[in-house]
N, C-alpha and C positions, 0 to 999 in steps of 0.2 A: 747478447748471450754472455753470461758471466763465465769466468774461468772455471768455476766449479761445475756449472751446467755443461759446459763444453767437455770437460774431462769425463763427466758421467756419461754423456752422449757417446764419446769415443769408446769408453769401456763397454757400453751396451752393444755398440757396433762390432767391437772385437769379439765379444762373447757370442753374438749371433753368427758371425763369420766362422768362428771355431765350431759351433754346434752344427752349422751347415756342412762344414768340411768333414766332421765326424759322421754325419748321416750319409754323405756321399761315399766315404770310405767303407762304411758298413754295407751299403748297397752293392758296391763293386765287389766286396769279398763274397757276398751272397751269390751274386751273378757268376762269379768265377767258380764257386763251389758247384753250382748247377752245370756250368760248362764242363767242369772236370768229371762230373758224373756221366755226362754224355760221352766224353772221350773214353772213360773207363769202359762203358758198355760197348763202344765201337771197338776198342782193343780186344775185348773178350771174343767178339765175333771175327774180326779181321785176322787175328793170330791163329784162329782155328780154321776159318773157311776162306780166307783171302779177302782182298788182294794182297799179294806179297809186298812187303815194304821194300823200298829201294834207297840208294844213297841220296842224301839231301845236299844240295848246293846252295850257297848264299849268293845273292846278287849285289852288285854295287848300287848305290842310290840312283845313279843315272841309268842303270839297267844294261850298261855296255859290257860289264865284266861279270864272270861267274867264278866263285872260289869254292874249293873243296871244303867240306866240313867232316868231322868224325861221326856225324849223325846218320842214322838210318830210320826211315819212316815214310810218311805219306804227305804229299802237298795237299793243302786244303783249298787253295785258290788256283785258278788256271794260270795266273802269271807266276806261280811258284815262289811267292814271297812270304807265304805263311804255311807252317807245317806242324805236325806232331811227330814225335819219335816213338819208337817201340816201347818206351817206358811211360808214355802218356804225357810227356812234357810238351808244352806249346812254345813255338818259336816264330819270331818275325825274322825272316832270312834276308834282311837288307843290311848293308854295311858300307862304310866309306871305301872309296877306291884306294887300293894299296898295292904297290909293287911287290912288297914282301909277301903279301897274301896270295899273290899269283903263284908263288913257289911253296909257301908253307901252309896255305889254307887259312881258315878262320875257325874259331870255336864260339859259336853264338851262345848267348845266355838265355835260358828259358824265361818266360814271363807268365804271369797269371793268365789263364785263358779267358777270353771274353765270350759272352753269350752271342754277341753280334760282332763278327769280324769286319773291321773297317767302319764301325759306327762313327758317324759324324763326317764321313768322307763325301765325295761327290755322289750324285744320284746313280744308282746302279752298282756302286762299288761296295756296298755293305751286304753281308751275307750271314744268315743265322748259322750258328755252329751246327745245329742239327741238320740243316740243309747241306752244309759243306761235307759233313761226315757221310751223309746218305749218298752224295755224289761219288765219293771215293768208293763206297761199297758197291755201287752200281756200275762201276767201270768194267 
């Protein structure tokens, strides 16, 4: 292969990878928008009819420690590692272990909500957002 052909091939591969990345990002944004619609519908019902939101805690990655957060909302998983707050923001409530966090707490950052919580994890660990929200409403 000549240098010119190799350079052209590399450029084609780079362009294909960039196009693939853009398609993936667009799909993730669309899925996140759908999940946010589900969360917004949940909030309208839950804030009117219950269940009552409660304080949300974050867990250390190893699961041994819990830390206070300023958040109030509902846990979406039984292991209490994923939640939404009363403003409809989605949180993954895991954090590194920290001595100072035991006293000061932590302030998790919201992330875009997925349509499937835990997608790509072990079998049985993924959960549709709609199913998670329905579980909270039926408690």
